[in-house]
N, C-alpha and C positions, 0 to 999 in steps of 0.2 A: 599372599600365601594361598588364598582360596583358588585363584587362577592357576598357580603353580601346581597345586594338588590335582585340580581338574585335568590339566594337561598331562600330568604324571600318570593319572589313572587311565587316560586315553592311550598313552604310549604303552603302558603295561598290557592293555587289552589288545591293541592293534599291532604294536611293534614288537613286544617281547613274547607274549603268549601266542599271538597271531590267531585269535579265536575265529572260529568259522560258524556258519549257520548250523544250528542243532546242537552245538556244544553245551555242556553243563559245567560251570565253573564251581570249584570248591575253594573258599578263601579261609586260611587259618591265620588267626592273629589274636591279639589281646585287646582289652577294652579301650585302651588309649589310642589305638589305631582304627577304631570303629568307623570314624568319619570317612577315611580313605577307603576302607573296605566297602562301604555302601556306595561311594562314588564309582568304584570299580564295578560293582554289581549293576548299577544303573547303566553304565556304558556297555557292559557285557550284554545286557538284554537287547540293546539296539543292534548288536551284531549277531547274537545267537538266537534271539527270539525266546530264550528261556531265562528263568530266574537263576540265582546262584545260592549255594549253601555258604553261610558264614559260620565258622566254628570258632568260638572264643576259647582261648587256652589260658589256663592258670596253673603255674607250677608244673608245666609240661603235660597237663591233662586237659582234655576237652571238657569244658563245664557246661557249654550251651551251644546248641545248633539252631541257627535261624535260617528260614527260607526267605531270601531277600529278592525283591522285584518279581514276585510270582503271584499271580491271581489265584492259582489253584495249588493244592498240596502237590509237592514235587515227589516223583517216584523214581526218576532216572538216576543212574550212577554218574558220578563226576567223570568228565572226559578231559579235564584240564585242572591243574592245581596251582594255587598261588599262596605263598607264605609272606606275610608282612611282619617281620620281626620287630620287636622293641629293642632299640639300642640301649643297653644298660651301662652305667658307669663301671669301670674296672676296679676290682679290689687290688689291694697292695699284694705284690708277689711275696711269698715266704721263702727266704733263703734256705736251701737244702731240702726243700719239700719235693716229694714225688707226687705229682698230681694225677687224679683219676681222669678218665675220659670226659665226664660231664664238667669237671673243673677246667680242663684244657679247652673245652668248647666255649666256656665263659670268656676266655682270653682270645678266642677266635683263632686258635692254633690247631684245632683238631683236623687230622687228615681224613680223606675218604678211604673206605675199604677198597683194597686193590681188586677185589672180585665183584665190585658193583655191577649189576646187570644193566644193559642198555634200557633207557626209559621206554615205557609203553605209551605214555601220554605226555603232552607238554607240561612242564612245571617251571615255575619262576620264583625266585626269592628276591623281593624288592625292598631295599632299605627305606625307612621312613624318617624324614628329618625330625630331630629331637635335640633338646639341650645337651643331653649326654653325648650324642654324636658330635655336636659342635665343639664341646670341650675336649673331646678326644683329638680333634683336628688342631685346636688351639686352646690352651688353658683358659684364655679369656673369652672364648667363643661361646656361642649359644645356638638356639634353633635357627636363627637367621643365617649363621655361617654354614650350617649343614644344608639349609634350603638353597643358599647361593651356590654351594658346591654342586649340588644335584642339578640345578638349573644350568650351570656352566657345562657340565659333562654332557647333558642330554639336550642342550640348546633349547630349553623350554621357553625362553623369551623370544625365540624366532617364530614367525608365523608358519614356516615350513618345517617345524621340528620333527614331524612324523616322517617326511621324506628324507630329511637329513639323517635320521636314525637308521633308515633301511638302506641307504645308498652304498654302504661299504660291505654288505653281506656277500654279494656275488664276488667281489674282489677278494675277500677273505678266503672263501672256498677255493677260488682259482689259485691263489698264492699257496694255499695248503697243498693242493693237488700237484702244482709244479714242483714244490719242494720234495714231495714223495717220489716223483718221477726221476729226480736226480740221484736217488739211491745213496745218500750219504751214510757213512758208517762212523765217521769221526768229525770233530768240530774244534775250532780254535777261536777264541774271542780276545781281541786286543783293543785298547783305547789309550788316550793320553791322560786319563784320570787315575790310573794305577791298577789296571787289570790286564793280565796275560795268562790265560788258562786254556788247557786242552783237555778233551775228554772223548770217550766213545759213546755213541748212542747204544741203548739197550737193544740187543738182537731181538727181533720179533715185535719191536715197537714201530710206530709211524707217526708222522706229524698229524696233529689234531687241532681243532679250534674249539673255543668256548661256545660258539654258535653250534647248536645241536640239531641233528637231522634224524627223525624217526625212520624206521624201515619203510614206512609208507611214503617217505620223501618229504613229509611235513617238517618245516623248520620252526624253531623257537629259540629264544635267548634266555637261558636259565638265570643269568646274572643281570638281566635287563640291558646291559651294555656289553658289547664284545668287540675286541680289537686285537686279540692275541692268537698266535699259533704256537703250539708247544709239543715237546716230545721228551720221553723218558730217557735218562742217562744211565749207563752202566755204573752202579754205585761204588765200584772200586777203581774207576778209571781216571777221575779228574786229578790233574796236576797243575799247580801254578799259584797265582795269587789274584785276589779281587779287591776292589774298593767300591763301596756303594756310592751312588750318585744322587740318591734321593732318600728321605727319611723312611724308616721301616718300623712298624710297631712290634715290640717284643714284650710280652706280658704286660700289655696296657700302657707302655711308655714308648715314646718316639726316640729311636736311635738315629742320630743325624750324621755321625762320622764312624766309619768302621772299615778296616782293612783286614783281610784274612789270608793266611797261607794254607794251601790245600795239598795234602800228600795222600796218595792211595785212595782218593775219593773223599777224604774226610778233612774237616777243618782241624788243623793241628796247632795253630797259633793265631792270635788276632790282636789288633791294636784299636783301642777306643778309649773313651773316658771311663772313670771308675764305676759310675752308676750303670752305664750301658754295659760295661764288662760284666758286672754282677748279674744283670738280667740275661745276657747271652750265655754266660756260664750255666745259669739255672736251666735255660732252654736245652743246651747241649747235654746236660746231665740226666735228662728225663728218660731216655732209652738209648740203646746201642745205635740206632739209625738216625737220631736227631741231628747229628752233625755231618751227615753224608750229602754230597751233591747228587740230586736225584732227577732234576728236570730242567730243561731249557725252555724259556718262554720268550718269544719274539714279538715285540710291539714297536712300531715305527716311531721315531722321534718326530714331533710335529703334529701328532694326533691330538684330539680333544683331551684325551686322558693324560698325555705327556705334559700338558701345560699345567697340570695340577700337582702341587708338591706332595700332598698326602691326603688320601681318602679316609684312612683308618677303617677301611673295609678291605680285607685281604683279597677278595675276588676282583676288586677294581685296582688295588695297588699293584698287582702283578702286571697290569696292562699299561702302566705308565711308560715303559721302556723295556729294553732287554733285561731279563731277570734270570737268576739261577735259584732253584728251590733247594733248600735243605730239608731233610725229613722225608715225609711221604709224598710221592708224585701223584698227579691225578690219574685215575684209571683209564680215561678215554683214549690215551695213546698206546695202551697195552693191548695188543691184538690177539694174543694167544696165551695158553696156559704156561708156556715156557717163559714168556716175558713177565707175566704176573708173578711167577715163582722166583724170578731173579731180580725183580724190582726191589728198591729199598723199602723195607717194611718198618714203618715208624708210626707211632700214635700222633706225632706232631708234624706240622708242615709250616714253612715260612719261606716266602719268596724274597730274595735279596736283589734289589734293583741295581744294575751295574752299567746300564747303557747311557750314552750321551751322543752329542752330534759328532763325536770323533770315533765312535764305535765301529769296528770292522769285525764281521763274523765270517769265517772261512769254513767251507765244508770239504770233506775228503771222501771219495768213493772207495770201493774195495780194492782198487788198484793203487790207491794213494794219490790220485790226481786231485789237485786243488782247484776249487772255484769259489767265487765270492757269493755269500748268502746275503750279507748286509754291508753297506758302505756308508760311512758318515751318518749312521743311524737310520738308513732306509734300505728296504729290501731291494735286491737286484735280481732281475729275472735272468735265469741261466739259459 
């Protein structure tokens, strides 16, 4: 576990934040993640030459600020941010309740504001192994299950884990740019698992990636790991039916079997077990936009993420395969005020994994000409 955390800290600094000489890192966390915070600060100093601020949080407020790995009082402002959240056990969902934004955040369903500004400095949220996270993955699990999952995703047991982490970034950006060059306006997804759905992309939107690039050209990976390309969908356009192919967390419980019928962009009927149905009904009742299809996310079958059944981390669960989001989309693919104004506005967000090795994704341009985006779960270059 000590070696795992040391390698994880190194990957956060060099692979996710991509710190540079002269940077000053600010780390926000709680007391129980203090060990990892100090490991990150030690490694950050070897890269930046500076100490780091460690801000301890309690009940959402900063209670203490420490200057770590610095021989002298620090005066500079942070040029990079890291958040090490504590994964907490989920509460039982209350039937019929309308939840507030902070309560929705506790269930990891809170969507991002559609008018979020582009980041000015690198920022990363890095999950930390814990017993609560392990039990969310498997009721009999614990901290070792969470640590094993983290190690598998990031190849932390491999000697070349840092190079493995970075090798796909150029490919991801290349694939995003090629998709945007093909000027698709509509899309259809089919597979042998029970999905056949068509929809229009939101006018004014474009394909984006979780890998972020500042205006200066500097890259960083806000979710530590990135393997998806996504784009907003016209919230009234989706028609068809979908079947999930991997588990999905809804109000703290894993739904493993779900088929939905979509009309006019909205889920109008679904089939699942009684408990899962209760939870999904609660999700859909939270606001007007919660049941609308809002975003397509493309991740290839056969990636490191696709080999993991459930992360219980929404930012990683959407990267396991092709997914459709209900509720609020991510703002990064919304490129102008028109697209932000027409995007699905919901307090909640949930990505439904629908991909498999039989998945085909077709794109259509403004003239209606069809071309293949994905075949058998893999992107096809047009």
